[in-house]
Backbone as JSON, one array per atom type, in Angstrom:
{
  "sequence": "MAGIIPHKEGAEVSHLLADVRCMCGKIVAQRARTKIYIKCRHCKRFIIIDTREDCSNWETKYR",
  "N": [[0.84, -1.19, 0.0], [0.45, 2.26, -0.65], [2.26, 4.92, 0.89], [1.35, 7.88, 2.69], [2.68, 10.98, 3.15], [2.82, 13.88, 4.92], [4.42, 16.96, 4.16], [6.43, 19.75, 4.71], [8.61, 21.12, 3.6], [9.74, 22.46, 0.52], [11.96, 22.1, -1.01], [12.83, 19.64, -2.04], [11.13, 19.13, -4.08], [11.57, 19.17, -7.25], [12.4, 20.61, -10.5], [12.11, 18.46, -12.12], [9.72, 17.21, -12.08], [6.62, 16.02, -13.39], [3.76, 17.74, -14.45], [0.42, 17.24, -13.34], [-2.55, 17.86, -14.68], [-5.82, 19.37, -14.48], [-8.74, 19.19, -16.59], [-9.38, 21.81, -17.06], [-6.98, 23.06, -17.07], [-5.61, 23.75, -14.75], [-3.0, 23.01, -12.46], [-3.09, 20.13, -10.58], [-1.61, 18.27, -9.24], [1.72, 16.91, -8.98], [4.03, 14.66, -10.47], [6.65, 12.39, -9.88], [9.1, 9.89, -10.48], [8.45, 7.67, -8.69], [6.72, 8.87, -6.96], [3.93, 10.9, -6.0], [3.09, 14.26, -5.8], [1.13, 16.4, -3.95], [0.0, 19.61, -3.38], [-1.1, 21.49, -0.67], [-3.5, 23.98, -0.95], [-3.99, 25.84, 0.97], [-2.2, 25.79, 3.32], [0.19, 25.32, 2.06], [1.73, 23.04, 2.34], [3.18, 19.92, 1.29], [1.71, 16.89, 0.26], [2.95, 13.77, 0.01], [2.76, 11.01, -1.93], [3.88, 7.84, -1.93], [4.32, 5.62, -4.4], [5.69, 3.3, -4.84], [6.16, 2.11, -7.23], [6.9, 2.66, -10.69], [5.46, 5.55, -11.72], [5.62, 7.38, -13.69], [4.7, 7.17, -16.29], [1.98, 6.97, -16.14], [-1.44, 7.2, -17.12], [-3.64, 9.99, -17.25], [-6.91, 10.1, -16.2], [-10.23, 11.3, -16.61], [-13.37, 12.11, -15.06]],
  "CA": [[0.0, 0.0, 0.0], [1.22, 3.49, -0.75], [2.29, 5.73, 2.1], [1.05, 9.29, 2.53], [3.58, 11.68, 4.05], [2.74, 15.34, 4.83], [5.78, 17.48, 4.08], [6.41, 21.2, 4.64], [9.72, 21.63, 2.8], [9.54, 22.38, -0.91], [13.25, 22.02, -1.69], [12.99, 18.37, -2.74], [10.25, 19.11, -5.25], [12.43, 19.79, -8.25], [11.85, 20.88, -11.83], [12.02, 17.2, -12.85], [8.39, 16.66, -11.89], [5.64, 16.22, -14.46], [2.5, 18.3, -13.95], [-0.85, 16.55, -13.57], [-3.48, 18.98, -14.81], [-7.24, 19.18, -14.68], [-9.15, 19.53, -17.95], [-9.42, 23.27, -17.16], [-5.61, 23.54, -17.2], [-4.99, 23.97, -13.44], [-2.17, 21.92, -11.94], [-3.69, 19.55, -9.36], [-0.57, 17.47, -8.6], [2.92, 16.69, -9.79], [4.5, 13.31, -10.24], [8.03, 12.01, -10.19], [9.14, 8.49, -10.89], [7.69, 6.79, -7.79], [5.99, 9.68, -5.99], [2.96, 11.9, -6.46], [3.11, 15.39, -4.89], [-0.07, 17.24, -3.94], [0.27, 20.76, -2.52], [-2.29, 22.09, -0.05], [-3.61, 25.36, -1.4], [-4.13, 26.71, 2.14], [-0.98, 25.88, 4.14], [1.33, 25.14, 1.15], [2.46, 21.8, 2.6], [3.06, 18.89, 0.27], [1.38, 15.52, 0.6], [3.75, 12.95, -0.9], [2.26, 9.63, -1.99], [4.91, 6.95, -2.45], [3.61, 4.55, -5.1], [6.57, 2.13, -4.85], [6.3, 1.62, -8.6], [7.1, 3.77, -11.61], [4.19, 6.16, -12.13], [5.93, 8.47, -14.62], [3.97, 7.03, -17.56], [0.56, 6.73, -15.88], [-2.39, 8.0, -17.9], [-4.6, 10.75, -16.45], [-8.29, 9.88, -16.64], [-11.18, 12.27, -16.07], [-14.76, 11.65, -15.02]],
  "C": [[0.88, 1.24, 0.0], [1.16, 4.27, 0.55], [1.99, 7.18, 1.77], [1.84, 10.04, 3.59], [3.37, 13.18, 3.9], [4.15, 15.93, 4.93], [5.73, 18.99, 3.88], [7.47, 21.75, 3.68], [9.46, 21.44, 1.31], [10.82, 22.17, -1.69], [13.41, 20.74, -2.49], [12.13, 18.29, -3.99], [10.96, 19.89, -6.35], [11.69, 20.04, -9.56], [11.71, 19.61, -12.65], [10.64, 16.55, -12.74], [7.51, 16.95, -13.09], [4.35, 16.73, -13.85], [1.34, 17.38, -14.29], [-1.9, 17.64, -13.55], [-4.92, 18.52, -14.96], [-7.56, 19.53, -16.14], [-9.2, 21.05, -18.15], [-8.02, 23.88, -17.27], [-4.89, 23.77, -15.88], [-4.18, 22.75, -13.02], [-2.8, 21.42, -10.65], [-2.69, 18.7, -8.6], [0.65, 17.46, -9.5], [3.39, 15.28, -9.5], [5.95, 13.17, -10.66], [7.99, 10.53, -10.53], [8.28, 7.59, -10.0], [6.87, 7.56, -6.77], [5.02, 10.62, -6.68], [2.92, 12.99, -5.39], [1.83, 16.19, -5.06], [0.18, 18.37, -2.95], [-1.04, 21.32, -1.99], [-2.37, 23.55, -0.45], [-3.75, 26.34, -0.23], [-2.81, 26.89, 2.89], [0.3, 25.69, 3.34], [2.19, 23.92, 1.48], [2.23, 20.83, 1.44], [2.64, 17.58, 0.91], [2.11, 14.67, -0.44], [3.25, 11.52, -0.81], [3.33, 8.79, -2.67], [4.22, 5.75, -3.08], [4.39, 3.24, -5.13], [6.63, 1.44, -6.21], [6.41, 2.84, -9.5], [5.75, 4.31, -12.08], [4.41, 7.25, -13.17], [5.18, 8.36, -15.95], [2.49, 6.7, -17.34], [-0.29, 7.67, -16.72], [-3.34, 8.72, -16.95], [-5.98, 10.53, -17.03], [-9.21, 10.86, -15.92], [-12.56, 11.63, -16.0], [-15.69, 12.8, -14.76]]
}
């Protein structure tokens, strides 16, 4: 199961991340090779989801 880690520091979130965007164009998350980063719009902390598998080529689906 993937772990969810709240994280305040933004230094590790580098320019190597791929943006995950909504259909409206807003960035809703970013993903690296094995992690998904979600930033809280209120406190600016990052929630880091460790997928333990390569998610860099995952397809974004909308509903």
